[in-house]
TORLUMDREN-366962 format. One record per atom (N, C-alpha, C, O, CB): residue in one letter; x, y, z. Coordinates in steps of 0.001 Angstrom, whole numbers, plus 524288, in hexadecimal, padded with zeros to 5 digits. Glycine has a CB too. Layout:
<pts>
AXYZ ...
</pts>
This chain:
<pts>
M803367FB5380008 M800158000B8000E M80367804EC80008 M8078E8051180273 M7FC8D80016804B2 R8019A808EB7FD50 R8044D80DED7FD22 R8006F812377FE81 R7FBB18118E7FE12 R806C980EE67F7AD D802A1816B780034 D7FF7E81B3D8015A D7FF3C81ED47FC8D D8031B81F9B7F9CD D801B581E298061B F7FA84821007FBA1 F7F9A1824587F73B F7F6F0829527F92A F7F364829107FC66 F7F659821877F300 L7F89F82DD57F730 L7F627832C17F80B L7F249833977F36E L7F3E7833327EEEB L7FA558374B7F87D I7ED58834B57F472 I7E9718353B7F069 I7E7FC83AF37EFD3 I7E67D83D737F3A6 I7E49E831E67F1A6 L7E86383D117EB20 L7E71E8427D7E9FB L7E283842D37E660 L7E19183F3B7E353 L7EBBE845497E79D R7DF9B847137E6A5 R7DB488483A7E31D R7DC7484D3B7E01B R7DD39851647E264 R7D613848BB7E629 L7DC9384CBB7DAE2 L7DD9C8514C7D76A L7D8AD8528C7D4A8 L7D73A84FD27D0F8 L7E2198503D7D361 K7D5F6856A77D653 K7D102858007D404 K7D08885DDB7D398 K7D1DE860B47D73B K7CC84855BE7D72A G7CE9D85FAC7CF21 G7CDFD865557CE44 G7CB4A8665F7C922 G7CAFC862D97C5E1 G7D34C8681E7CE5E P7C95286B097C844 P7C6B086C417C348 P7CA7186BF17BE9A P7C8CE86A887BA4F P7C43E871BF7C389 M7CF6F86D3C7BF65 M7D33386CE57BB11 M7D84C86AD77BD43 M7D9E286C297C19B M7D405872577B850 Q7DAE28677E7BA12 Q7E007865A77BB5F Q7E35E865EB7B669 Q7E13C866257B21B Q7DFD6860027BDAC S7E867865E47B6EE S7EBDB8663B7B271 S7F0C6863327B3A1 S7F3DA864E47B6E9 S7ED2086BF87B10F W7F1A585EC67B11A W7F62385B5B7B1FB W7F95685B237AD03 W7F870857F17A988 W7F466855C67B3AE G7FD2C85EBB7ACD0 G8001785F9D7A805 G8030985ADC7A5EF G80546857C27A8D8 G803D4863E27A8E1 Q802EA85A777A0D8 Q805DC8567279E25 Q80AB6858E079B8D Q80B2E85DA679B30 Q80261853A979A0B S80E4285588799C7 S81344857857978A S811CF85A4479251 S80F76857E478EDB S81789852C77969D T8134485F4A791DF T811EE8625F78D63 T8150B8676878DA1 T817FD8685C79150 T80C018636F78D24 F8145386AA178997 F816B686FCF7897D F8129E873C478AFE F80E318725A78C3C F81910871157840C E8141A878E778AE4 E810A587CC878D40 E80BB987DE8789F7 E807BE87F7778C2A E813A5881CD78E1B G80BE187D2E784E2 G8077C87E8F78189 G8026F87BA0782F3 G7FE3287DE4782CA G808E687D7A77BE8 T802DE876CC78445 T7FE6487395785B4 T7FF8B870AF78AF1 T8037B86DF678B5A T7FD1E86F9478132 R7FC458714178EB6 R7FD3786EBA793C5 R7F8AC86B1E7951B R7F53286CAF79809 R7FDFD872DB79825 P7F8978666879315 P7F445862B879409 P7F46C8609F799A4 P7F87A860AF79C39 P7F48485E1F7901C S7EFE585EC579B70 S7EF7985C4D7A08B S7EE898567279FDD S7EB86854CA79C80 S7EB0885ED37A3CA A7F11A853707A308 A7F01984DC67A334 A7EAB684CE37A5B3 A7E8A4850697A83C A7F48584ACD7A660 V7E879848527A506 V7E357847207A723 V7E37F8452B7ACCF V7DF6F844347AF31 V7E0BD8431C7A3BF F7E8378449D7AEE7 F7E8E7843557B479 F7EDE4845E57B653 F7F12C847397B312 F7E91483D427B56B P7EEA8846AF7BB7F P7F3368497A7BD68 P7F859846DA7BBF7 P7F8E4842197BC70 P7F2DF84A097C331 T7FC0D849EB7BA3C T8012C847E27B8D9 T8047D847477BDD2 T8033D8496E7C1EF T803EC84B8A7B4D5 R808B88444A7BD4D R80C49843927C1DC R80EC1849007C327 R80F1884A637C7BF R810CF83F3B7C097 S8106984BF67BF55 S812C8850F67C056 S80EF0854927C334 S81071857687C6C9 S8149D853727BB36 G809D78546B7C18B G805EF857AF7C40E G8051E856067C9C9 G804C0859567CD40 G800BF857687C105 L804DA851117CAB4 L8042984F1D7D01D L808D98505D7D384 L80846851A17D81F L8033D849327D01B L80D75850037D140 L812318516D7D468 L811FB857647D597 L8137B858FC7D9DF L8178E84FF07D14E G8103585A9B7D1FC G80FBF8600D7D308 G80BB1861367D727 G80C69864B67DA5E G80E84862DD7CE30 L8075785E3E7D714 L8033F85F0E7DB03 L8054885DB37E08A L80485860B27E439 L7FE5A85BAE7D9AD L807CF859417E109 L80A21857BA7E626 L80E6E85B7F7E7B9 L80EF285CDC7EC4E L80C5C852167E5EB G8119085D347E3DA G815B9860C07E50C G813C8865D87E745 G81623868077EAD9 G818E0861BB7E056 A80F78867C17E525 A80CF886C977E73B A80B2886BD77ECD0 A80C0286F397F01E A8084686E397E3D0 C8089C867567EDEB C806CE8663C7F30C C80B61865FF7F6FD C80AE6867C77FB6E C803C78612E7F303 L80FAF863D27F54D L8143E8634F7F8D2 L81750868417F91E L81ACD868A97FC66 L817C985EF07F70F G8163886C0A7F5E1 G8190F871077F628 G81E52870CB7F33D G821DA873D27F479 G819FC872887FBE7 I81EE686D4D7EF72 I823D186CF07EC9B I8240B8714C7E86A I82077871EC7E543 I82469867657EA0D R82835874257E882 R828AF8788F7E4C7 R82B5F876D87DFC6 R82E0E872DA7DFA0 R82BBF87D227E741 R82A9F879E17DBBF R82C778789B7D67F R83277877CA7D67B R834798746B7D3B3 R82AE787D057D29B E8354187AEB7D9A0 E83B0387AA47D97A E83D3D876187DCEA E841E8874F97DCAC E83D5387FF27DB5A D839D98737F7E01D D83BC886F6E7E39C D83BEC86A207E09F D83863866EB7E133 D8383886F0E7E8A8 K83FDE869517DD94 K84060864977DA72 K840D185FB17DDCE K83EA585BA57DC65 K84514865047D6E8 D8439085FF37E231 D8442A85B4A7E579 D83EF58596E7E77D D83DF4854BA7E772 D847D185C627EA08 A83B8085D017E94F A8367085B8B7EB50 A8331A859727E6CF A8300C855D17E79A A833C28603E7EE07 Q833A085B9F7E22E Q83097859907DDAF Q83259854207DC41 Q82F10850DB7DAF7 Q8311F85D297D8E7 H8375E852FF7DC6B H8395D84DC37DB47 H83754849FE7DF55 H8359A845B87DDF6 H83F6884DB07DB26 N8377B84B787E46C N835CE848257E8A0 N82FF1846BC7E7EC N82E68842387E889 N836CB84ADF7EDF2 L82CBB84AB87E69F L827118498E7E5EA L8264B845EC7E13A L8234E8422A7E17A L823D884EBC7E51C S829018471A7DD04 S8283A843D17D83E S829C383E267D92D S8272983A9A7D73D S82B73845FF7D39F H82DEB83D427DC17 H83005837FA7DD24 H82CA1835267E165 H82CEC830637E200 H835F48385E7DEFF S8297C838307E43F S826BB836047E8C2 S8215A833F97E7A9 S81FAA830577EA53 S82658839F77ECD0 V81E85836137E3E4 V818D7835177E35B V817A3832857DE33 V81A4E833697DA4D V815B883A317E3D6 R8136F82F307DE33 R8115382CC07D9C7 R80B7D82D897D9C0 R8093A82E5B7DDE9 R812C0827197D9A6 F808D982D547D527 F8037582EB97D4A7 F8003982A977D1C8 F8023A827A37CE90 F8030D833D17D1EB A7FB4782A7A7D306 A7F726827D27D00C A7F29182B6F7CFDB A7F14182DF27D3BE A7F59A822707D281 I7F00982BBF7CB42 I7EBC782FA47CA7F I7E71582D037C86C I7E760829ED7C4BF I7ED678340E7C6CA R7E2A382E397CACA R7DD9282C4E7C8C7 R7DA5B831067C6B1 R7D9D9834FD7C95D R7DA6B829467CD41 C7D8448308B7C20A C7D50B834587BFAA C7CF62833707C1BA C7CCD682FA97C030 C7D56C834007B98F D7CD86836CC7C515 D7C894835DF7C7E1 D7C3E7837607C4C3 D7C42D83A8E7C12A D7C87E838C77CCE8 T7BF88835047C635 T7BA75836A67C44B T7B8E983B967C750 T7B8A883B957CC1D T7B6448322E7C4F1 N7B7E583FC77C463 N7B6BF844D67C6D0 N7B0FC845E77C654 N7AEC0844EE7C22E N7B9F88494E7C44A E7AE74847DE7CA62 E7A8F4849187CA5A E7A80984EB77CC46 E7AABF850C07CFAF E7A5F38452A7CDBE V7A3F48511F7C9CF V7A24B856357CBA3 V79C53855D87CC69 V79974854897C8C8 V7A3E485ABB7C7A2 D79A8E857037D121 D7950D856757D28D D792EC851277D140 D78E83850957CF6A D791D885A877CFE3 G7964B84D187D249 G794AA847BD7D1AC G794BF845AA7CC10 G79344841307CB1E G78F66847307D3CA K7966B848CC7C874 K796A5847577C2E3 K79C53846E27C11C K79F8B84A437C243 K793B384B6A7BF78 P79D83842A57BE46 P7A2FC841EF7BC59 P7A46A846557B886 P7A1478480A7B54E P7A3A783C717B995 V7A93D848067B90E V7AB6284C347B5B0 V7B02484A0F7B2E1 V7B3A4847EB7B563 V7ACDB8513A7B8F4 T7B05A84A937ADD9 T7B4D9848C77AAA7 T7B8DE84D397AA63 T7B781851B37A948 T7B309847197A4EB S7BDBE84BF47AB65 S7C1BF84FDB7AAED S7C28A8518F7A54F S7C1AB84E727A1C0 S7C6BE84DDB7AD25 S7C420856477A466 S7C4FE8587079F43 S7C9CC85C0779F5D S7CC1C85CE47A37D S7C01B85B6C79D60 K7CB3E85E1279AE2 K7CFD28615D79A88 K7CE39866CE7989F K7CA978676779587 K7D3F085EE7796DE L7D11586AC879A95 L7D0208700579933 L7D56887294797B7 L7D962871BF79A4A L7CD5B872E979DB5 S7D54B875A179397 S7DA0D87853791E8 S7D9A187E157934D S7D56F8806D7931A S7DAFA877A178BF2 D7DE278804D794BB D7DEA1885D7795F4 D7E385887CE79378 D7E6DB884C0791D5 D7DEAB886DB79BE4 F7E3FD88CDE79329 F7E87488F4979082 F7EB5A892F77943F F7E8F9895EB79734 F7E69D8925078B93 H7F084892AD79403 H7F3E0895E27974B H7F8328983F79405 H7F9298967978FA7 H7F62A892AD79BD0 T7FAC989C2A79604 T7FF8989E1079382 T8043589C8F796FB T803DE89CCC79BC6 T7FF4A8A42A79297 V8088A89B0479485 V80D148990379765 V811E989BC679562 V812B489C31790A9 V80DA1892F1796CE K8152589DA9798F7 K81A2B89FD27976C K81E5A89BBE7974E K81E00897ED79A35 K81BBC8A42079B04 D8225189C5779416 D826F6898E6793BC D8254089357792DA D8274388FCF7956B D82A5D8993F798BF A821A38926C78F58 A81F7888D1E78E7D A82394889E078B67 A8268388BED78831 A819FD88D6178B5E R8239F884DC78C84 R827188814F789D4 R824F487FC978481 R8204D87EB8783E8 R8280487C8078D1B Q8286F87FB6780A6 Q8270987DBF77B88 Q828B2877EE77AF2 Q82627874E577838 Q8299B8812B7773E S82CFF8768577D92 S82EDB8713D77D8A S831FD8704678272 S832A2873CD785A7 S8321687022778AB Y833F386B8978312 Y836EE86A35787B5 Y83C4E86CD7787AA Y83F1586CB678B96 Y837878644978822 S83DBF86F2978360 S84308871417830D S8437B8769E78579 S847CB87860786AF S844C68717A77D77 G83EF0879587863C G83F2987E8D78884 G83A0E8816F7884B G835E687F1E7879A G84335881AD785DF L83A6B886AD788E7 L835D0889DE788FB L834DE88C63783B9 L8387688CD17808F L8363E88DF278D27 K8301D88E0C782C0 K82EF5890F677DF2 K8319D8964477E41 K832B38983B78281 K828EE8919877D1F S832A889894779B3 S8352589D9F7798C S8317C8A1FB77B0F S833218A5D377D70 S8374C89E9B77445 H82C518A16C779A7 H8289B8A5A077B10 H826CE8A4D7780BF H827788A0A978306 H823BF8A5AD7773A E824978A8DB782DD E823738A8D678882 E81E428A62D789E0 E81E0C8A36D78DD0 E8235F8AE6878A8A T81A118A6D9786D3 T814CD8A54678879 T8120D8A24E7842D T812568A3BE77F98 T8118F8AA0978A0B I80F6E89E3A785A7 I80C1389B5378227 I806D089A65784CF I8064489AE37898F I80EA6896197808B I802FE8990A78197 I7FDD18974E78390 I7FDBB89176783FC I7FF1C88EC67803E I7F94F8992E77FF7 T7FC2588F5D78878 T7FC11889C478956 T7F678887BC78A45 T7F30688A9678C09 T7FF918886678DFA R7F5BE882C978909 R7F0B488034789F1 R7F16D87C8C78E6F R7F48D878E878E1B R7EEAE87D3E78502 R7EE8887D6F792C4 R7EEDF87A4A79765 R7E9DC877047980C R7E58C878EF79720 R7EFD087DC579C31 E7EA7C872277999D E7E62E86E86799F1 E7E52286D4F79FAA E7E8C886CBD7A2C0 E7E7568697D796D1 Y7E01A86CE97A119 Y7DE6B86BB57A64F Y7DA998671E7A645 Y7D777866827A2AC Y7DBF38707D7A8D3 L7DAEE863ED7AA55 L7D75485F847AB0A L7D32E861397AEDB L7D449862AD7B34E L7DA3985A797AD06 C7CE33861007ACF4 C7C9DA862F47B01F C7C6A885E937B281 C7C5EF85A787B01C C7C659866667ACDD D7C4BA85F787B746 D7C11A85BD77B9F5 D7C3568566C7BA94 D7C09E852867B9D8 D7BC0085B7A7B702 A7C864856327BBF6 A7CB108513B7BCD4 A7CC18850617C2B6 A7CC9C854177C5B9 A7D046851167B9B7 S7CC5C84B737C431 S7CD8784A2B7C99C S7D100845597C9AF S7D0178419F7C6C9 S7C86E849417CCD2 F7D50C845717CD10 F7D8D58412B7CD4C F7D9D783FB57D2FD F7D9DB843067D678 F7DE04842B67CA88 T7DAAB83AB27D3D0 T7DCAA838C97D8DF T7E208836B57D7F2 T7E2E08339E7D45C T7D910834817DB56 V7E5C18385F7DB2E V7EB3B837257DA97 V7ED42834387DF70 V7ECAA836097E3DA V7EE6383C2C7D9A7 A7EF9D82FBE7DE88 A7F25582CDE7E2BB A7F81B82E1A7E27D A7FA8082DBB7DE56 A7F16D826D97E245 V7FA5182F897E6CF V7FFE9830F07E73C V8027482D217EAF4 V8006F82C2D7EF36 V800B0836BC7E92D W806F582AE67E960 W809F9827947ECF8 W80FA1828B87EC5C W8113782B5F7E8AC W808EF821C37EC07 L812C8826BA7EFF7 L8184D827F17F01A L81B97823BA7ED74 L81A6B81F137EDC6 L81A0E828AB7F5AE S81FB5825787EADB S82362821E87E848 S8272581FDA7EC76 S82735821A47F0ED S82673824BB7E3AF E82A4381C087EACF E82E03819B37EE9C E8324C81D947F04A E8348F81D147F482 E8309C814C87EC34 Q8335D821737ECE7 Q8378A825387EE17 Q8351882A377F031 Q8379B82E4D7EFCB Q83AF0826677E924 A830A682A367F247 A82DE082F0C7F3FA A830E3831D07F815 A832E482F6F7FBBF A8286A82DD67F60C G8313C837077F776 G833A583A5E7FB53 G82F6983D7A7FE50 G830A58411980139 G8379B83E187F8AE L82A8583C0B7FD8F L8260F83E748004A L822C883A53802DD L82337835BF80177 L822B0841AD7FC87 T81F8083BBE80696 T81BE083827808D6 T8164C8395F806FC T8151983DC88057E T81C3F8385480EC3 L813038357B8071D L80D8D8368380582 L80ADE83A3C80937 L8075A83D198079E L80A6F8316C80535 D80C6A83A4480E11 D80A3083DFE811C8 D80BCF8437E8105C D8089984708810E2 D80BE183CB581764 Q8106D8446F80EA5 Q81202849BD80CE0 Q80EAE84B738083F Q80D1384FF9807F5 Q817EB849DC80B56 L80DA3847DE804A2 L80A778494980012 L804CD84A6A801BD L8025684E147FFD6 L80A9A844D67FBEB Q802D38473080551 Q7FD778480D80718 Q7FCE784D27809BB Q7F91384FE4808BE Q7FBBE843D380AAF Q8008884EAA80D1C Q80022853CC80FC0 Q800A58583F80BCD Q7FE2385C4F80C5F Q80469854588140B A803D88577D807D8 A8049085B83803DD A7FF9885C6E800A9 A7FE43860EA7FF8E A8090985A0280041 V7FCE2858567FF2D V7F8258590D7FBFB V7F3A685B257FF3F V7F01885DAB7FD37 V7F689853DF7F968 K7F3D785A1280461 K7EFB985C06807DD K7F09D861D680910 K7ECE1864D380995 K7EF93858CA80D06 K7F5B28636F80980 K7F70F868DA80ABF K7FB7B86A858071F K7FFFA86AED808C8 K7F8AF86979810A6 P7FA3586B7A8022D P7FE1F86CA37FE3D P800E6871D27FF2A P7FE83875A1800E1 P7FBA586CA97F8F5 V805FB871EB7FE00 V80912876AB7FE94 V8077A87A9B7FA5E V8064D87F1D7FB8F V80F028756E7FE3E F80773878E37F577 F805AA87C027F0F9 F8006A879F47EF39 F7FF50875507EFD2 F809AE87BD67EC60 T7FD2387D577ED10 T7F7F287BE57EB5E T7F82D877C27E6DA T7FA6A878E37E2BF T7F4F2880DC7E998 P7F5FD873347E78D P7F5EC86F3C7E363 P7F1B5870C27DF52 P7EDB5873147E0A4 P7F4CE869947E5BB F7F2BB86F687DA75 F7EED6870257D65D F7EF6D86BD57D26C F7F33D868E87D28F F7EF608758C7D3BB L7EBBD86B677CEF0 L7EB3B866EC7CB5C L7EE0C867D87C658 L7EB848683A7C246 L7E593865C37CA3A G7F2FE868367C65F G7F629868CB7C1B6 G7F7BF86E767C065 G7FC1F86F7A7BEAD G7F3468668B7BD3C R7F4138721A7C140 R7F510877BB7C05B R7F2BA87AA77C4D4 R7EF41878B47C787 R7F2BE879B17BB0A K7F4AA87F767C5A7 K7F2AB882AA7CA15 K7ED13884197C941 K7EA54885387CD0B K7F5E7887A67CACD S7EB388841F7C46E S7E5B08857B7C363 S7E20F880E17C416 S7DD76881337C2B7 S7E5168879A7BDE1 C7E41A87C767C643 C7E0D3877C17C6DC C7E0B98762E7CC90 C7E3D4872D57CE13 C7E2E1873277C36C P7DD4D878697CFE1 P7DCFC877417D564 P7DA3B872227D671 P7D740870337D334 P7DA4487B957D830 L7DB4386FFC7DAFC L7D88186B3D7DCB6 L7D34086C9E7DF13 L7D2B0870AB7E19C L7DBCE8682E7E0B4 T7CF708694B7DE42 T7CA4C869F87E0AC T7C9518659F7E4B7 T7C5018652B7E6CA T7C5EF869F37DC6D H7CD458627E7E5CD H7CCE285E727E9D3 H7D20D85E267ECB3 H7D62385EC27EA3C H7CB6D8590B7E76A P7D21285D3E7F1C1 P7D71385CD97F499 P7DA9C858C97F1E7 P7D8DE854AD7F01E P7D61F85B507FA7E L7DF9785A277F1B7 L7E33D8569D7EEF1 L7E3CC851787F1BC L7E3DD84D5E7EF3A L7E89B859237EE5C W7E438851947F70C W7E4B884CA27FA01 W7DF7F849D87FA3E W7DB7B84C377FB6C W7E6C584DA87FF9D L7DF93844B97F91B L7DAC2841B07F97A L7DB0583D707FD84 L7D75483CCA80087 L7D97A83F587F454 D7DF6383A697FDB5 D7DFC6836168015B D7E55F8341380176 D7E8A6835A17FE4D D7DBF0831AC7FFE0 E7E6608309F80521 E7EB3C82D548053D E7E96F827CB80641 E7E6A6826B380A05 E7EF6182F38809A4 V7EB1F8244C802C2 V7E95A81EEB8031A V7EE1981B27802CD V7F25A81C9680113 V7E55881DBB7FEA7 S7ED23816578048C S7F10881237803F0 S7EEB480E368000F S7EA3380C9E8009C S7F27B80F9280972 A7F1CF80CA17FC2E A7EFCB8091F7F84A A7F4488061A7F5D0 A7F8DE807607F683 A7ECAE80C1D7F42A Q7F2CD8020C7F2E4 Q7F6DF7FEA97F07F Q7F9A68017B7EC1A Q7FE57800C77EB51 Q7F4747F98A7EE66 N7F6A2804CF7E91C N7F8DD8078A7E4C8 N7F5B180C8F7E3A3 N7F1E580DAB7E660 N7F913803F27DFFA S7F72D80F7B7DFBF S7F487814777DE9F S7EEFE813BE7DCC9 S7EBA2816F67DE01 S7F7808177B7DA93 L7EDEA80F947D9DE L7E8A980E8F7D815 L7E50980D897DCAC L7E0BD80FB07DCDE L7E89C809F77D457 A7E6AF80A4E7E059 A7E3B8809277E4F7 A7E2F080E297E826 A7DEBD80F007EA56 A7E675804ED7E837 A7E6F48117A7E86C A7E6798164B7EB7A A7E25E819DF7E940 A7DF5181C2A7EC2C A7EBA6819217EBB8 L7E23981A677E40D L7DE5781DD27E1A0 L7D8CA81B8A7E254 L7D4FB81E777E29B L7DF9A81E937DBB9 N7D8628166D7E29B N7D31B814137E341 N7D0AC815477E898 N7CBF9814947E957 N7D36980E1E7E289 F7D3EC8171A7EC56 F7D1BE818877F174 F7CE7F81D817F125 F7CB3B81E837F487 F7D620819397F575 C7CF6C820AE7ECFD C7CD3A825EC7ECF3 C7C956826A67E8A8 C7CAC7826717E413 C7D16F829E57EC71 P7C446827857E9FE P7C0478289E7E621 P7C14882DF17E3BD P7C41D831087E618 P7BACA8285E7E890 P7BF1082F3E7DF0C P7BA9382C407DCA8 P7BC38828287D8CC P7B8E4825507D6CE P7B6E082FEE7D9E9 G7C127827B97D7A9 G7C2CA824197D34C G7C2AF827117CE32 G7C11E82B9B7CDEC G7BF1681F207D2E9 G7C46A824547CA23 G7C4A18270A7C52A G7C5F1823447C0DF G7C4CE81E9A7C126 G7C89482B757C550 S7C857825617BCF1 S7C99D822467B839 S7CF66820B87B81B S7D0DD81CB57BA52 S7C83F825667B339 S7D295823C37B59F S7D8088225F7B4B1 S7DB438231B7B9A3 S7DA65826B87BCB1 S7DA4E825A97B039 I7DF1E81F7A7BA5B I7E2D181FF17BE92 I7E85181F0C7BC6E I7E96481B3C7B9B5 I7E18881C0C7C300 Y7EBBC822BB7BDC7 Y7F139822737BBFB Y7F4BE822707C0BB Y7F3E3825457C486 Y7F2A3827227B841 S7F8BA81F2B7C06A S7FC4281EB67C506 S8020181E3B7C332 S8033581CA57BED2 S7FAB5819CB7C87E E8055981FB17C6CF E80AF481F377C5E1 E80D12819C67C778 E811B38189F7C6DB E80DDC823827C8E4 E809A08169B7C974 E80B1F8111B7CA8F E8080380D5B7C749 E8036780E497C646 E80A5980FCB7D059 A80A52809497C5A7 A807C4805347C286 A804F2801757C647 A807427FF847CA05 A80BDF8022A7BF01 I7FFD88007A7C52F I7FCD87FCF47C83C I7FA497F8F77C48D I7F7F07FA6E7C09E I7F8C67FFEC7CB85 G7FABF7F4107C5D2 G7F8B57F0187C27E G7FC9E7EE617BE62 G801107F0347BE46 G7F3DB7F1F57BFFD D7FAE07EAC87BAF0 D7FE677E8B37B6FA D7FE397EC157B20C D7FA0E7ECDD7AFC9 D7FCF97E2FC7B5AA N802AF7EE0E7B06C N803417F0EF7AB7C N7FF5E7F5597AAEC N7FC717F5647A71B N802AB7ED457A6F1 P7FF2C7F9047AE74 P7FBA77FD7D7ADF1 P7FD73800E47A961 P8021A8015D7A845 P7FB76800B97B31A D7F99A8033D7A6C9 D7FAD18070A7A2AA D7FDAF80BA97A4C3 D7FD0080D167A94E D7F5EE808D979FFB K800DA80E057A19A K803AC812D57A33E K8047A8164C79E95 K804718148079A1F K80907811897A5D1 F8053581B5279F9F F8065A81F1879B73 F80A3F822EB79DAC F80A8E823C87A264 F80143821F97996D F80D448253979A0B F81198828C479B92 F80FE082E8279B2A F80D308301E79785 F81681827CF7980A V8118C8317179F0A V8105F8371879F3C V81546839ED7A0D9 V81859837DF7A3EB V80BC8838587A31A R8160E83E8979EE0 R81A84841A67A094 R81897845707A4E9 R81760849F97A3DF R81D0B844BE79BCA D8185C843767A9B2 D816848469F7AE0C D819C7845EF7B2E4 D817EE847127B72E D810F8845577AF41 E81E9A844197B262 E82232843BD7B683 E825D8848817B658 E82928848E27B2E1 E8253083E9E7B632 P8253D84C3B7BA2B P8287A8510C7B9AF P82E33850037BA82 P82FB984D217BE0B P826B4855277BD94 I8316A8526B7B72C I83708852457B7F4 I8388F856D87BB3A I838D985B407B953 I83A00852477B2C3 I8398D855D97C027 I839F285A087C409 I83E0085E1E7C2BD I83D20862C47C39B I83B29857C57C93B N8427985C717C0A6 N846E0860127BF98 N84637862BB7BA47 N849688660D7B8E8 N84C3285D1A7BFC5 L8422B861617B73B L84132863E57B226 L83B95865EB7B253 L837F5863127B0F5 L8421285FF27AD5C P83AD386ABA7B3F7 P8356D86CC67B46B P8323286C277AF91 P8341686D127AB3D P8358C872667B5D0 R82D7186AA47B033 R82962869F07ABFC R82AF9865C17A819 R8295A865EB7A392 R8287186F277A8FF Q82E1F862017A9CC Q82FAA85D8A7A6B7 Q82DAF858997A950 Q82D8D8584F7AE1C Q8359C85D5E7A605 F82C1B854977A630 F829BF8500A7A850 F82BE084B1E7A58C F82D2B84B357A0EA F823D08506A7A7D5 S82C2E846EB7A884 S82DDD841E77A653 S8290A83E427A5E5 S824F583F2B7A845 S8324C83F567A9D6 S829BD83A207A2C4 S8257A8366C7A1E9 S82524832667A634 S82922830C57A855 S8261F833B879CBB R8207B830CB7A77C R81F7382C877AB2C R81A3182A537A982 R817E582C077A5A5 R81F7082E717B12E H8184E826797AC87 H81366823ED7AAF5 H80F9E8239E7AF90 H8111C823897B422 H8147A81E657A8C9 W80AC0823757AE1A W8064F822577B1B2 W8044981CE37B059 W8040F81B5E7ABCA W801BC826A17B131 Y802E081A167B447 Y80011815157B3A1 Y7FA3B815FB7B3B2 Y7F849819017B6E3 Y80196811297B7F4 V7F75D8135E7B02D V7F1D1813DE7AFDF V7EF5D80F757B32A V7EF7280AE67B1A4 V7EFF2813B47AA15 L7ED30810EF7B7B4 L7EAB680CFC7BB11 L7E50780C1C7B9C2 L7E2E0807EF7BAC6 L7EB2A80E8C7C0B6 K7E29F810087B783 K7DD3780FAE7B5F0 K7DC2F813F57B1F8 K7DE028185F7B287 K7D97D810207BAB3 G7D92A8128C7ADDF G7D7C2816607AA00 G7DB4B8167B7A54D G7DE04812AD7A431 G7D7AC81B867AC63 D7DB4481AC77A28E D7DE1081B5579D6A D7E32E81E2179E4C D7E420820847A25D D7DAAB81E6C79946 Q7E67C81DBD79A47 Q7EB6F8208879A63 Q7EA818263C79890 Q7EA038273C793E3 Q7EF9981DB4796D6 H7EA49829D079C2B H7E94682F3379AFB H7EE358328E79C06 H7EFD48333E7A07F H7E4988312B79E36 V7F07F83494797D2 V7F4AB8386679892 V7F27083DBC79822 V7F38F8411A79B61 V7F917837AA794A5 S7EF4483EA47942C S7EC7C8439879395 S7E7B2842C47902A S7E75983EF078D47 S7F017847DA79136 Q7E41F8464B79085 Q7DF658461678D61 Q7DDAE84B7F78B8D Q7D9BC84BFD788D9 Q7DB0B8438879074 
</pts>
């Protein structure tokens, strides 16, 4: 048996950025690893320049995510996407550097009416305790948000702490249930998996390496 911290990510809008350049900023259909690390980092009070603390957090935690059934006034609501436009200075044209002009118009994507339940557990090389994480999400140092500052939470981040055999069993403790479940641990024989570039390279700001999610239930969703 292992201990799991259970989080609820719910709000009118969320944005979980995928690997891209500044002109188009799509959102994944479920929280990315980099986004979840940023969320926990804010709760713990880790600053952008504190690379050691960022490394420690990244090496300490693992995630499993369930895409929940969301209801409003007792009626099921299907999540959808919304596009907005922003202006950005010093936007990247490629990985080699910045654009020569100062400002561009960008298209930003948001995920609307979505709800997720996230199981968090510690790796073997963890430099944090689950109790530290629990206290941080209950009383965050910096205000947590759902991918962007314009995306507030409408439900407390902390939901529960449970003991279970694996991440799938941990999520099953917490209603309401849902459709797809993605985890960083393989459960069962030959689970499906897909690769995503959402592992932040701490010493290279805004750069990400490839890793994979295991599909415990549902379809392989990278983006829609």
